[in-house]
C-alpha positions, 0 to 999 in steps of 0.5 A: 533523440530517437523515437524509442528514447523519447517514448521511454522518457515519456513513460518514465516521466508518467511513472514518476508523476503517478508515483508523486500523486499516489498518496500513502497513509501516515507511517503509523497508519501504514503499520496499523493497517497491516497489523489490523489485517493480521499480515506480518512484515514478512508476508507483506514484504514478500508480496511487494517483492521488498525486504522486511527491513525496507518495509519497517523503514516505511512504517517508521517513516524513516524512508519513503517507498521509491516510485518502483514500490510506492504504487504497489504499496499504496494499493496493498494498504488500500486492499488491506484496509478495505478488507478490515472495513468489510470485516467490521461491517459484517461484525456490525450486521451480525451483532445487530439484533434487528438483522436476525 
């Protein structure tokens, strides 16, 4: 095995391990996050460079994202969920009379 082949193998093993460690919400939660953020299946699929069909399958729990998509999908869901939390916090502050 040449050095380059060894480096490629190590890189692939590292990617596979990172994908295994990447936690995704349960399928129903994935959909709730996307819908709650006001993002369509088409928009998220486009952002991930995935098909709408595969995204539907991920949200239904019929398939799991491959290592190629898993990290990006998890990160996208985390960003969308974070945006939802920020909006809720802003709404709570606005609704709280003591902050006026």
